[in-house]
C-alpha positions in Angstrom: 168.9 115.6 72.5 168.3 115.0 76.1 171.0 115.7 78.8 171.1 111.8 80.2 171.3 110.6 76.4 174.3 113.4 76.0 175.6 112.6 79.5 174.3 109.4 80.9 177.1 109.2 83.4 175.8 112.1 85.4 172.6 110.2 86.2 171.7 107.4 88.8 171.3 103.8 87.7 170.2 100.5 88.9 171.9 97.2 88.8 170.6 96.4 85.5 172.0 99.9 84.1 168.6 101.6 83.9 168.1 104.6 85.0 166.6 105.8 88.1 163.4 107.6 87.6 161.6 110.8 89.7 158.2 111.1 90.1 157.8 113.3 86.8 159.0 110.2 85.0 162.4 111.8 84.3 166.1 110.2 85.2 167.3 111.4 88.6 170.4 112.8 88.7 173.7 111.9 90.9 174.3 114.0 93.8 177.3 116.2 94.5 179.8 117.9 91.9 180.2 116.6 88.6 183.1 114.3 88.7 186.5 116.1 87.7 184.8 119.8 88.3 186.0 122.7 90.2 184.0 123.4 93.6 182.2 126.1 92.3 179.7 123.8 90.6 178.6 123.3 87.0 179.3 125.5 84.2 175.8 125.5 82.4 175.8 126.3 78.4 172.9 128.6 77.8 171.4 126.1 75.9 171.1 123.7 78.8 170.1 126.3 81.0 167.3 127.2 78.5 166.5 123.3 78.1 166.1 123.1 81.8 164.0 126.1 82.5 161.7 124.8 79.7 161.4 121.1 80.9 160.7 122.8 84.5 157.9 124.4 83.0 156.4 121.5 81.1 156.5 119.3 84.3 154.8 122.3 86.4 152.1 122.2 83.9 151.6 118.8 83.4 151.1 118.5 87.4 148.5 121.3 87.1 146.5 119.5 84.4 146.6 116.0 86.4 145.3 117.9 89.5 142.7 119.6 87.2 141.7 116.6 85.8 141.8 114.6 89.2 139.5 117.4 90.6 137.2 117.4 87.3 136.6 113.7 88.0 135.4 114.1 91.7 133.1 116.7 90.5 131.4 114.8 88.0 131.0 111.9 90.3 129.6 114.5 92.7 127.3 115.8 90.4 125.9 112.3 89.1 125.2 111.6 93.0 123.7 114.7 93.5 121.4 114.4 90.2 120.3 110.7 91.0 119.2 111.9 94.8 117.4 114.9 93.5 115.5 112.5 91.1 114.2 110.3 93.7 113.4 113.5 95.6 111.5 115.2 92.6 110.1 111.3 91.8 111.2 111.5 88.4 113.4 108.2 88.5 111.6 104.9 88.5 114.1 102.3 90.1 113.3 98.9 92.1 114.8 100.7 95.0 111.5 102.8 95.2 111.0 106.4 95.1 112.3 107.9 98.6 115.8 109.1 99.7 117.5 106.2 101.6 120.5 107.1 104.2 122.9 105.8 101.5 121.8 108.4 99.2 122.6 110.8 102.0 126.1 109.5 102.5 126.9 110.1 99.1 126.1 114.1 99.0 128.8 116.3 99.0 130.1 116.7 102.6 128.1 120.0 103.1 125.0 119.1 101.9 125.2 115.9 103.8 125.5 117.4 107.1 123.0 119.9 106.5 120.4 117.3 105.6 121.1 115.1 108.7 121.1 118.0 110.8 117.3 119.2 109.1 115.5 115.5 109.0 112.1 116.7 109.7 110.5 113.3 109.0 112.1 109.6 108.8 109.9 106.8 108.1 109.7 103.8 110.1 111.5 101.0 108.4 109.0 98.5 107.2 105.4 98.8 105.9 105.6 102.7 106.5 108.7 103.2 104.0 107.0 100.9 101.7 103.8 102.8 101.6 105.5 106.0 100.8 108.1 104.2 98.0 105.3 102.5 96.4 105.3 102.8 92.6 101.6 101.6 92.3 99.0 103.9 91.2 96.3 102.6 93.9 97.9 101.3 97.2 96.1 100.5 100.6 98.0 100.8 104.0 96.1 99.0 106.4 95.7 96.6 109.3 96.5 96.9 112.7 95.6 100.4 114.7 98.8 102.3 115.4 100.9 101.4 112.4 101.7 105.0 111.7 99.6 105.2 108.7 98.1 108.7 109.6 101.6 110.4 109.2 102.3 108.4 106.2 99.0 109.7 104.7 100.3 113.4 105.3 104.0 112.8 104.0 103.0 111.2 100.6 101.3 114.2 98.9 104.4 116.6 99.6 106.4 114.1 97.2 105.2 116.4 94.6 104.6 120.0 96.9 107.9 121.6 94.7 105.6 121.6 91.5 103.1 124.7 90.7 100.7 122.1 89.0 100.5 119.7 92.0 97.0 119.6 93.6 96.3 117.1 96.1 93.1 115.8 98.3 93.0 114.3 101.8 89.7 112.9 102.6 88.2 111.3 106.0 84.4 110.6 106.8 83.6 113.6 109.1 85.1 117.1 109.6 86.0 116.2 113.7 88.0 113.3 112.2 89.5 115.7 109.6 90.5 118.2 112.6 93.3 115.5 113.8 94.9 115.4 110.7 94.8 119.3 109.9 96.6 119.5 113.5 99.3 117.2 112.7 99.8 119.0 109.4 100.0 122.2 111.1 103.3 120.7 113.1 104.6 119.2 109.7 104.2 121.5 106.8 105.7 124.5 107.9 109.1 122.8 108.9 109.1 120.9 105.6 107.8 124.3 103.1 108.7 127.1 105.1 106.5 130.1 103.9 103.4 127.8 103.0 100.3 129.1 104.2 96.8 127.3 105.4 93.4 128.8 104.8 91.3 127.9 107.6 87.9 128.6 105.8 89.0 126.5 102.8 91.0 124.1 104.4 94.0 124.5 101.8 97.6 124.3 102.3 99.4 126.7 99.6 102.9 126.0 99.1 105.7 128.1 97.8 106.1 126.6 94.7 102.2 127.1 94.1 101.3 123.2 94.8 98.1 122.8 96.9 96.6 120.5 99.2 93.2 120.3 100.3 91.2 118.6 103.1 87.7 117.5 102.7 85.1 115.1 104.1 82.4 112.6 103.0 79.7 112.1 105.5 77.5 111.0 102.3 78.0 109.7 98.5 76.6 112.8 97.2 79.3 115.3 99.1 81.5 113.9 96.4 79.8 116.4 93.8 81.2 119.0 95.6 84.6 118.0 93.6 82.9 118.2 90.2 84.9 119.7 87.6 88.3 119.6 90.0 91.2 117.8 88.9 93.6 116.3 91.4 97.3 114.8 91.4 97.1 112.9 94.0 94.1 111.6 96.2 94.3 110.1 99.7 91.1 108.4 101.8 92.2 108.1 105.3 90.2 105.2 107.2 88.6 104.3 103.7 86.6 101.8 105.3 84.3 104.4 107.2 82.9 104.6 103.5 80.0 102.6 103.4 80.3 102.3 99.5 82.9 102.3 96.5 80.8 104.7 95.0 82.8 107.8 96.4 86.0 106.2 95.5 85.0 105.2 91.9 84.0 108.8 91.4 87.0 110.7 92.4 89.4 108.5 90.5 87.7 110.0 87.7 89.1 113.5 89.0 92.8 112.0 88.9 94.7 113.8 86.2 97.3 116.5 85.6 98.7 118.6 83.0 102.4 118.6 84.5 104.4 115.6 82.9 106.6 115.5 85.7 103.8 114.4 88.2 102.5 110.9 88.6 99.1 110.9 89.7 98.2 108.6 92.9 95.6 107.3 94.7 96.2 106.4 98.5 94.4 104.9 101.2 94.7 103.8 104.7 92.0 101.9 107.1 91.8 99.5 109.5 89.6 96.3 109.1 86.2 96.8 110.0 83.8 99.3 109.5 80.9 99.8 107.1 83.1 99.5 104.0 85.4 96.8 105.0 83.8 94.4 102.4 84.2 96.3 99.2 87.8 97.5 100.3 88.9 93.6 101.1 87.4 92.7 97.9 89.2 95.5 95.9 92.8 95.4 97.8 93.1 92.6 99.9 91.6 89.4 97.9 93.2 90.0 94.6 96.8 89.3 95.8 99.1 88.4 98.2 100.0 91.1 100.9 103.0 93.7 99.2 102.6 92.0 95.9 101.6 94.3 93.0 98.9 93.6 90.7 96.6 94.9 88.0 93.0 95.5 89.0 90.1 95.0 86.4 90.2 98.8 86.0 93.5 98.8 84.7 95.1 100.4 87.6 98.5 99.0 89.1 97.4 98.1 92.5 99.0 97.0 96.2 97.9 96.0 99.8 100.6 97.0 102.5 99.5 95.4 105.6 100.2 97.2 108.8 101.2 95.9 112.3 101.5 97.5 115.5 105.1 96.6 116.2 106.0 98.2 112.4 105.4 101.6 115.1 108.5 101.7 117.5 106.9 104.8 119.2 103.8 102.6 120.3 105.0 99.0 120.6 107.9 99.8 123.0 105.4 101.6 125.3 103.3 98.4 125.9 100.2 100.5 126.9 98.4 101.2 123.8 98.8 97.3 123.1 97.3 96.6 126.5 94.2 98.9 125.4 93.9 97.0 122.0 93.9 93.5 124.0 91.1 94.5 126.1 88.9 95.3 123.2 85.9 92.8 122.2 87.2 89.9 120.4 86.0 90.8 116.6 87.6 94.6 117.4 90.7 92.8 119.0 91.3 90.8 116.0 90.7 93.7 113.6 92.5 96.5 115.1 95.5 94.3 117.2 95.8 91.9 114.3 94.9 93.5 111.7 92.7 90.8 110.8 90.9 91.3 107.4 88.5 88.1 107.5 86.5 89.2 110.8 83.5 90.8 109.4 81.0 92.3 112.1 77.5 94.0 111.0 77.2 93.5 107.1 73.8 92.1 106.3 74.7 90.5 103.0 78.3 89.2 103.4 77.6 87.0 100.1 77.0 89.8 97.8 79.9 90.1 95.4 80.3 92.4 92.8 82.2 90.1 90.7 79.3 87.4 90.9 76.3 89.2 91.0 77.1 92.6 89.0 76.9 92.4 85.2 77.4 95.0 82.2 73.7 95.6 80.6 72.5 93.8 77.6 69.7 93.8 75.5 66.6 92.3 77.1 64.7 89.8 74.8 61.4 91.1 74.0 59.8 87.8 75.6 60.9 88.0 78.9 58.7 88.8 82.1 59.2 92.2 83.7 58.0 93.7 86.6 59.0 96.2 89.2 59.1 97.1 92.8 58.6 100.5 94.3 59.5 102.0 97.5 57.7 105.7 98.1 59.2 108.7 99.9 59.0 112.2 99.9 61.5 113.5 102.3 63.9 110.3 101.8 64.4 108.7 98.3 61.7 107.1 96.5 63.4 104.1 94.7 61.7 102.0 92.0 63.6 98.7 90.8 62.8 97.0 87.5 63.8 93.3 86.9 62.9 90.6 84.1 63.2 87.1 84.7 65.6 84.8 82.5 63.2 82.2 81.2 66.4 79.5 80.8 67.0 79.4 84.5 64.6 81.7 86.3 67.6 84.2 87.4 66.0 87.8 88.1 67.7 90.4 86.4 67.4 93.6 87.9 67.8 95.9 84.5 66.9 99.7 85.9 66.5 102.2 89.0 65.3 105.0 90.0 66.2 106.7 93.2 65.4 110.4 93.8 64.0 112.2 96.7 61.4 115.1 96.9 59.0 113.6 94.4 55.3 114.0 94.8 52.9 111.0 93.4 52.5 112.6 90.1 56.0 113.4 89.7 56.8 109.6 90.6 54.1 108.4 88.1 55.5 110.8 85.3 59.1 109.6 85.9 58.2 105.9 86.0 56.4 106.3 82.6 59.0 108.2 80.9 61.3 105.5 81.8 59.3 102.8 80.8 58.7 104.0 77.5 61.3 101.6 76.0 59.6 98.4 77.3 57.4 96.4 74.9 54.7 95.8 77.6 53.1 97.1 80.4 55.3 96.3 83.4 53.4 95.1 86.3 54.6 95.9 89.8 54.0 96.2 93.6 54.0 99.2 95.7 54.9 100.2 99.3 51.3 100.0 101.2 52.2 102.9 103.0 51.8 104.7 99.5 48.1 103.8 99.6 47.3 105.0 103.0 45.3 108.3 103.7 47.0 111.2 105.9 43.9 113.2 106.4 43.7 114.7 102.9 41.1 114.3 100.5 43.1 113.9 97.3 44.0 110.9 95.8 46.9 108.7 97.4 50.3 108.2 95.9 49.3 104.7 95.0 46.1 106.0 93.3 48.0 108.7 91.5 50.1 106.0 89.8 47.0 103.7 89.0 45.5 106.5 87.0 48.8 107.1 85.2 48.0 103.8 83.9 50.3 101.8 86.1 49.4 98.1 87.3 50.3 97.9 90.8 49.3 95.9 93.5 50.3 96.1 97.5 53.7 94.8 98.3 54.1 91.8 100.8 56.1 93.8 103.6 57.2 90.9 105.9 60.7 92.1 106.4 62.3 88.9 107.7 60.9 86.7 105.0 61.8 89.2 102.7 65.5 89.5 104.1 65.5 85.5 103.6 64.4 85.5 100.2 67.4 88.0 99.4 69.9 85.6 100.8 68.4 83.0 98.7 68.5 85.0 95.7 72.1 85.6 96.1 73.0 82.5 97.0 75.4 80.8 94.0 73.4 78.0 92.3 75.0 74.7 91.4 75.3 76.1 87.6 77.6 78.8 88.9 75.1 81.2 88.4 73.4 83.4 91.5 69.3 83.7 91.2 69.8 87.5 90.8 71.9 89.7 88.9 72.4 93.2 88.7 73.2 95.8 85.8 75.8 98.0 87.0 73.8 100.8 85.6 71.9 100.6 89.2 74.6 101.9 91.4 72.0 102.7 94.5 71.0 99.2 94.7 74.3 97.8 94.5 75.4 100.2 97.1 72.8 99.3 99.6 73.3 95.7 99.3 77.1 96.2 100.0 76.9 98.1 102.9 73.4 97.7 104.7 74.6 96.6 108.2 72.3 94.2 110.7 70.0 95.7 113.1 71.9 95.5 116.3 68.7 94.8 118.3 67.2 92.3 116.1 70.0 90.3 113.9 67.4 88.9 111.7 66.7 92.2 110.0 68.8 95.0 108.6 69.3 98.3 110.1 66.4 100.4 109.1 68.2 103.8 110.2 70.6 103.1 107.4 69.8 103.7 103.6 67.4 100.9 102.6 65.1 102.5 99.9 66.7 100.4 97.2 66.7 97.5 99.5 63.1 97.6 100.3 61.9 98.0 96.5 63.9 95.0 95.8 62.4 93.4 98.5 58.9 94.1 97.6 59.7 92.9 94.0 61.2 89.7 95.2 58.2 89.0 97.5 55.8 89.4 94.4 57.0 85.8 93.4 58.5 86.7 90.0 57.6 83.8 87.7 58.7 82.9 84.1 55.6 83.6 81.7 55.4 82.5 78.0 55.6 85.3 75.5 52.1 84.9 74.4 50.6 85.6 77.8 52.4 88.8 77.7 50.4 90.2 74.6 47.2 90.2 76.9 48.9 92.9 78.8 50.4 95.1 75.9 50.5 98.7 76.7 47.4 100.7 75.2 47.9 104.4 74.0 44.7 105.3 76.7 45.1 105.6 80.4 44.7 102.5 82.3 41.6 102.4 84.9 41.9 99.9 87.2 38.8 97.7 87.8 39.7 96.6 91.5 41.1 100.0 93.1 42.9 97.8 95.9 45.2 95.6 93.5 45.0 97.6 90.3 43.6 95.2 88.1 
């Protein structure tokens, strides 16, 4: 039995005759000497002394256990918070809050870690679009709009999200090397601070991080430059100022390079841009038109996508100064609306603004045998030779472009052979028109390119080269009819023609014509074809021109008939 049960009078009680308890839950003894005892104090028995010592030991151990449990609980909470923060840093946690470390995350870190984190902040994104861009979970994101919104710094920081993973491979692209130099200089300031020990190889333009991760800088002056990345795999690809790319060809090709073997790395494509530029039309159609700003959507290619608009006022370092804003206000109206207001509806310079991939580009289908087929040819040796094949849908007269040839460095004989090989599947001989320059003699005694093509059996006549009327006719063919269908549709297997119709600009000195200094070889071949007045023929007339096994010999050397 307990002592307070044997000697209850020795312990304090309240008014309701209940024991007054101490902190450890045991009754509290009365002070002073026990009533009726001498001043020398209690005369404890050995049994009571042993019991008191045992109780004291138990109480001390219980206190130690309680302290240990409280400490363990605090450590578990701290561990949970630290793991959550690390998950966001490593980009392994997907939440509605995004994938960046916030100030709340830092506050919840252990004290020593928090102090060190706050003292060593290298880059803090501006609130608003820049933070949204770095936190975006979508696969493909465009951060674009007004100039000075902090897009370039965001482009440099975003690929660092996986720089601690050895398998991470990032690629940052710009149009030209001089433009790329600015980004490289900024990376020299940022990356060594963020990852001490990282090294930059100047010749290859590659950063190597301590983990083994790599980040490469590259440029795309021409569409063909994408082939230097053939066979490569990247877990992150970024296009800085993507509207400087004339067409979406480079984007589409490099999107096929986006993959990784590391399951903890999520592949991303990131773009920045200002409105305007040669590629503004296709960029706007891909990112801006399908959805409201800042809203996630799924593209036809199945990729999650988002457009995040940038504004000058989102960058406190420039907006508070005022001088940069005044400089933008002094620009001509079109550039001012694009660079200051971030207006994507202002288009400058595009020759065929009505061209729409969604309307004018279709997947290939089997062409019925009775449809009239024809071709237009633009010849070049130093530049590309282009041949465009078309057929006419007899139901409504729609011109279907079903095949293209686009190759430089071809002689007349080489071009003739390639066209012959590509027409093997056509049921009838395909008549066509050829650039008049291909009939001209240049001091040689041999046959011209036109004569070479005729001798190979190709029925050709001289093309109508009226540039202004030809351009007008292309506008007419691109126009959507009341039926909802345009007069021309193009198989998606003709990327060069699609690219040129998307990007070819107007001639600044003659806005009625296109800029002849831009790539226009497929455009010219199409113009020749349309100016040949393609019409619907009945199938019986086609049998008069069936392909013969012997070589074709023209009666009229000028027109090829």
